[in-house]
C-alpha positions in Angstrom: -101.5 -163.0 154.8 -98.6 -162.0 157.0 -96.1 -163.1 154.4 -97.4 -161.0 151.4 -94.5 -158.9 150.1 -92.2 -159.6 153.0 -89.5 -161.2 150.8 -86.3 -161.9 152.7 -87.9 -161.6 156.1 -90.2 -164.5 155.1 -87.3 -166.9 154.2 -86.4 -167.6 157.8 -90.0 -168.2 158.7 -90.5 -170.5 155.7 -87.4 -172.5 156.5 -88.1 -172.6 160.2 -91.7 -173.8 159.8 -91.9 -177.2 161.4 -94.6 -179.1 159.5 -94.4 -182.2 161.6 -97.0 -184.8 160.8 -97.3 -183.8 157.1 -96.1 -185.8 154.2 -92.9 -184.6 152.3 -95.1 -183.7 149.3 -97.4 -181.5 151.4 -94.5 -179.8 153.1 -93.0 -178.9 149.8 -96.4 -177.7 148.5 -96.9 -175.4 151.6 -93.3 -174.0 151.3 -93.8 -173.3 147.6 -97.1 -171.5 148.3 -95.6 -169.5 151.1 -92.7 -168.5 148.9 -95.1 -167.4 146.2 -96.9 -165.2 148.7 -93.8 -163.7 150.2 -92.3 -162.7 146.8 -95.6 -161.7 145.1 -95.0 -158.9 142.6 -91.3 -158.6 143.4 -89.9 -159.9 140.1 -87.2 -161.8 142.0 -85.3 -163.8 139.4 -83.8 -166.2 141.8 -87.2 -167.3 143.2 -88.5 -167.6 139.6 -85.6 -169.9 138.8 -86.2 -171.9 142.0 -89.8 -172.5 140.9 -88.6 -173.4 137.4 -86.3 -176.0 138.9 -89.3 -177.5 140.7 -91.3 -177.7 137.5 -88.4 -179.4 135.7 -88.1 -182.3 138.1 -89.6 -185.6 137.4 -92.9 -187.0 138.8 -90.9 -189.2 141.1 -89.1 -186.3 142.6 -91.9 -183.8 142.9 -95.6 -184.3 143.2 -97.6 -182.9 140.2 -99.6 -180.6 142.5 -96.4 -179.0 143.7 -95.4 -178.5 140.0 -98.8 -176.8 139.4 -98.5 -174.4 142.3 -94.9 -173.6 141.2 -96.1 -172.6 137.7 -98.7 -170.3 139.3 -96.0 -169.0 141.7 -93.9 -168.0 138.8 -96.6 -165.8 137.4 -97.3 -164.3 140.8 -93.7 -163.5 141.4 -93.1 -162.0 138.0 -96.3 -159.9 138.1 -94.7 -156.6 139.0 -92.2 -156.5 136.1 -92.9 -156.0 132.4 -89.7 -157.6 131.1 -90.1 -160.4 133.5 -93.6 -161.1 132.3 -92.4 -161.3 128.7 -89.7 -163.8 129.7 -92.2 -165.8 131.7 -94.5 -166.0 128.6 -91.7 -167.6 126.7 -91.1 -170.0 129.6 -94.7 -171.0 129.7 -94.6 -171.7 126.0 -91.8 -174.3 126.8 -93.9 -175.7 129.6 -96.8 -176.2 127.2 -94.6 -178.0 124.7 -92.5 -180.2 127.1 -94.3 -180.2 130.5 -96.5 -182.9 131.9 -100.3 -182.6 132.1 -100.4 -181.0 135.5 -98.0 -178.3 134.3 -100.0 -177.7 131.1 -103.2 -177.2 133.1 -101.6 -174.7 135.3 -100.1 -172.6 132.5 -103.5 -171.4 131.4 -104.3 -170.0 134.9 -100.8 -168.6 135.2 -101.0 -166.8 131.8 -104.3 -165.2 132.8 -102.7 -163.9 136.0 -100.0 -162.0 134.2 -102.3 -160.5 131.5 
């Protein structure tokens, strides 16, 4: 809850977080979730693109659960901006066409968040 809306101040905290004892997939999942909380409603295009890059990676590179949370993070970040939400709707259409099953499942929830 401390990170909600803190944006740049949260970047140092997210990067400095030592998640020793956790698997690399869980570390990436937690960092993605923290980033989504920190940039919630900001419309930050760079963070949206960062999440899109996570979704575009293969199953071997990124765990499907990380991809799912990245899709939801895209909608949470774009929530505050009308033009951004229209662009995200187009992006979600591409996710539905070309994404794997974990991404397709997450798109439904992400679309409901921006509407």
